[in-house]
C-alpha positions as CSV (number, residue, x, y, z in Angstrom):
1,M,86.6,87.0,126.2
2,S,87.5,90.4,125.5
3,D,89.2,90.9,122.3
4,E,91.0,94.2,123.5
5,V,95.0,94.9,123.0
6,V,96.8,94.6,126.0
7,Y,99.9,97.0,126.4
8,T,101.9,98.7,129.1
9,P,102.7,102.3,129.6
10,R,106.0,102.1,128.4
11,E,104.7,100.8,125.3
12,L,102.3,103.2,124.8
13,L,104.8,106.1,125.0
14,A,107.0,104.3,122.9
15,C,104.1,104.2,120.2
16,V,103.6,108.0,120.8
17,A,107.2,108.9,120.2
18,A,107.2,106.9,116.9
19,R,104.0,108.5,115.6
20,L,105.7,111.8,115.9
21,L,108.5,111.2,113.8
22,N,108.4,111.6,109.9
23,D,110.3,109.6,106.6
24,G,113.0,111.8,105.4
25,E,113.6,113.3,108.9
26,S,116.9,113.5,110.8
27,V,116.2,112.5,114.4
28,F,118.7,113.2,117.2
29,V,117.7,110.0,119.4
30,G,118.4,109.6,122.9
31,T,118.9,106.4,125.1
32,G,115.8,104.5,126.5
33,L,112.4,105.0,124.9
34,P,113.1,107.7,122.6
35,L,115.6,105.3,120.9
36,V,113.1,102.4,121.2
37,G,110.6,105.0,119.4
38,A,112.9,105.9,116.9
39,L,113.7,102.6,115.4
40,L,109.8,101.6,115.7
41,A,108.6,104.7,113.3
42,H,111.8,103.6,111.1
43,K,110.5,100.7,110.9
44,L,106.7,101.2,110.5
45,H,106.5,104.3,108.5
46,A,109.8,105.8,108.3
47,P,112.2,104.1,106.3
48,Q,114.2,106.9,105.1
49,M,114.6,108.5,108.4
50,M,118.1,109.3,109.7
51,A,119.2,108.6,112.8
52,I,121.7,110.5,114.6
53,Y,123.7,109.1,117.6
54,E,125.6,111.2,119.8
55,G,128.4,109.0,119.9
56,G,128.8,109.7,116.2
57,S,127.1,107.6,113.9
58,I,124.5,108.5,111.7
59,G,121.8,106.2,109.5
60,P,122.7,103.1,111.4
61,E,120.8,99.9,110.7
62,P,121.5,97.9,114.4
63,K,120.1,94.6,114.1
64,V,120.2,94.9,118.2
65,L,118.3,97.3,120.2
66,P,121.4,99.6,121.6
67,W,121.6,100.0,125.4
68,S,122.7,103.5,124.9
69,V,123.5,106.5,122.2
70,A,127.3,105.5,122.6
71,D,126.5,101.4,122.3
72,P,128.8,100.4,119.8
73,L,125.8,98.5,118.4
74,T,124.6,102.1,117.2
75,F,127.5,101.9,114.4
76,Y,125.8,98.7,112.6
77,K,125.8,99.8,108.5
78,A,126.4,103.3,109.5
79,P,127.0,104.9,106.2
80,V,128.9,107.6,108.2
81,I,130.8,107.6,111.5
82,L,132.0,111.0,112.9
83,S,133.4,112.2,116.3
84,M,130.9,113.7,118.8
85,S,131.7,117.0,117.8
86,S,131.0,116.7,114.2
87,V,127.5,115.2,114.9
88,F,126.9,118.4,117.0
89,G,128.1,120.5,114.0
90,H,125.8,118.5,111.6
91,S,122.9,119.7,113.9
92,R,124.3,123.6,114.1
93,A,124.6,123.3,110.2
94,G,120.5,122.5,109.8
95,F,120.4,118.9,109.6
96,A,119.0,117.6,112.5
97,D,115.1,118.3,112.6
98,V,114.2,116.2,115.7
99,G,115.9,115.9,119.0
100,F,114.9,114.1,121.9
101,L,115.5,115.1,125.4
102,G,114.5,114.4,128.9
103,G,115.8,116.0,132.5
104,A,114.3,116.2,135.8
105,Q,111.7,119.2,134.9
106,I,110.2,121.0,132.3
107,D,108.6,124.6,132.8
108,M,105.3,126.4,131.1
109,Y,107.8,127.6,128.5
110,G,109.4,124.2,127.7
111,N,112.9,125.0,129.7
112,M,114.6,121.7,130.7
113,N,116.2,121.1,133.8
114,A,118.9,118.4,134.3
115,T,121.5,120.1,136.3
116,C,120.2,120.5,139.8
117,I,117.2,120.7,142.4
118,G,117.1,123.8,144.4
119,P,119.5,126.6,144.1
120,Y,122.6,126.3,141.9
121,D,125.1,126.8,144.8
122,S,123.7,124.9,147.6
123,P,121.6,122.1,145.7
124,Q,119.3,119.5,147.6
125,V,120.3,117.5,144.5
126,R,123.0,117.9,141.9
127,L,122.3,115.8,139.3
128,T,124.1,114.6,135.7
129,G,124.4,117.9,133.8
130,S,123.7,119.3,130.4
131,G,125.6,116.2,128.2
132,G,124.7,117.4,124.6
133,A,121.3,118.2,125.8
134,N,122.1,122.1,125.8
135,D,123.5,121.5,121.9
136,I,120.2,119.6,121.1
137,A,117.9,122.0,122.6
138,S,119.3,124.9,121.0
139,L,120.0,123.7,117.4
140,C,117.4,121.1,116.6
141,D,114.4,122.3,114.3
142,R,111.9,120.5,117.0
143,L,112.1,119.1,120.6
144,I,110.4,116.2,122.2
145,F,110.6,116.0,125.8
146,M,110.2,112.7,127.6
147,G,109.7,112.1,131.3
148,L,106.8,112.0,134.2
149,H,104.5,113.7,135.1
150,L,104.6,115.1,138.6
151,P,104.0,118.6,140.0
152,E,107.8,119.0,141.2
153,R,108.8,117.7,137.5
154,F,106.2,120.0,135.8
155,P,107.0,123.4,138.0
156,E,105.8,126.6,136.9
157,K,109.9,127.6,136.4
158,C,112.6,125.6,136.3
159,D,115.0,126.0,139.6
160,Y,118.0,126.1,136.6
161,I,117.7,125.8,133.0
162,T,120.4,123.5,131.3
163,S,118.4,123.0,127.9
164,P,116.3,126.3,126.9
165,G,112.9,126.0,125.5
166,Y,111.2,129.3,124.7
167,L,112.7,131.1,127.9
168,D,110.3,133.4,129.5
169,G,107.9,133.4,126.5
170,P,107.6,134.7,122.8
171,G,110.5,136.3,121.2
172,A,113.3,135.0,123.9
173,R,114.7,131.9,121.6
174,E,115.4,134.9,118.8
175,K,116.7,137.2,121.3
176,A,119.4,135.0,122.5
177,G,120.4,133.8,119.2
178,L,119.2,130.0,119.1
179,V,118.7,128.7,116.0
180,G,116.6,125.8,116.3
181,G,112.7,126.0,116.8
182,G,112.4,125.3,120.1
183,P,110.3,122.6,121.9
184,W,107.5,121.2,120.2
185,R,105.9,117.8,122.2
186,V,105.9,116.7,125.3
187,I,105.6,113.1,126.1
188,S,104.6,112.0,129.8
189,H,103.1,109.2,131.4
190,L,100.1,110.9,131.4
191,G,99.2,112.9,128.2
192,L,100.9,114.6,125.1
193,M,101.4,118.4,125.3
194,G,102.6,121.0,122.5
195,F,102.6,124.8,123.1
196,D,100.6,127.6,121.9
197,D,102.1,129.5,119.1
198,E,100.9,132.6,120.6
199,T,101.9,132.3,124.3
200,R,104.7,129.9,124.0
201,R,103.1,128.4,126.8
202,M,102.4,124.2,127.4
203,K,99.3,122.9,125.8
204,L,97.6,119.6,126.5
205,L,96.6,117.6,123.1
206,S,95.8,114.7,124.2
207,Y,95.5,112.2,127.6
208,H,96.3,109.1,127.7
209,P,94.0,106.1,128.5
210,G,92.3,106.1,131.9
211,V,93.8,109.7,132.8
212,T,91.4,112.7,132.0
213,P,92.6,116.4,131.3
214,E,91.5,117.1,135.3
215,I,94.1,114.7,136.5
216,I,96.7,116.1,134.0
217,Q,96.3,119.5,135.5
218,Q,96.7,118.4,139.5
219,C,99.8,116.7,138.2
220,T,101.4,119.8,136.8
221,G,102.6,122.9,138.9
222,F,101.4,125.7,136.7
223,E,97.9,126.3,134.6
224,L,98.6,124.3,131.3
225,L,96.4,125.3,128.2
226,V,94.1,123.2,126.7
227,D,93.7,122.4,123.0
228,D,90.5,123.0,121.6
229,N,90.3,119.2,119.8
230,V,91.8,117.7,123.1
231,S,91.0,114.3,122.6
232,E,92.4,110.8,123.9
233,T,95.7,109.3,123.1
234,P,95.4,106.2,120.2
235,K,96.1,103.0,121.9
236,P,98.7,101.2,120.3
237,T,97.8,99.1,117.1
238,E,98.4,95.3,116.7
239,D,101.0,96.4,114.4
240,E,102.5,98.3,116.3
241,L,102.3,96.0,119.3
242,F,104.0,93.5,117.0
243,T,106.6,95.3,115.6
244,L,107.6,96.7,118.9
245,R,107.9,93.0,120.6
246,N,109.1,91.3,117.4
247,L,111.7,93.8,115.8
248,V,112.7,96.3,118.0
249,D,112.7,95.3,122.2
250,P,112.0,91.7,121.7
251,N,114.1,91.3,125.1
252,Q,111.8,94.0,126.6
253,C,114.9,96.1,127.7
254,F,112.7,99.4,128.0
255,C,109.1,98.6,127.4
256,F,108.6,95.9,130.3
């Protein structure tokens, strides 16, 4: 009988997200796997990490996994409860180290689209729009994007820029007056990407177990740079899975 640890794809993504968060950081979390990853990091290696929720709470200690960033559970034992506008002001003041985002598209420069597929005036699909995503992308020091990895979701250029990445390349964010540092990591169901320091283009850092860089390139709508030290994403550890399954998401709301 094999002793290999068994895990689901969503559990792997939650663990990858958690590993990117450090103790003492302020993290603007998102609904779903970003929220799971943040809580997992808090319980495993980042006890002083401060979660910021769009609903207005800062640094809560939820006993039960919230369904969303506006769930009343996010207010449990929160030392600070503000309005939605106030938590975004908190980010504008420079107190949000990491922000999580998702969307329908992300392009080679990390621009994100959650507004429409096709032309804005006559779209094929009209999506939910920005919400607080533009604020988070513009203001947080580092951005982490999570989403499915398909050619139409990773186009060379987004149909619409809901949330700014590096816009059209080096220096563009600074020219536009954006105070946040911009995209940092992209977590997909195939791999982990970052961005080249010079060209600001997306770069493959690791490929998930069972996947190859060639497969990831086939699922990308532009030429993906590849890091010199690209390697396989480490599998979830027994400690990560125990904490995830028993203390973070015991009802398998997001990680089934």
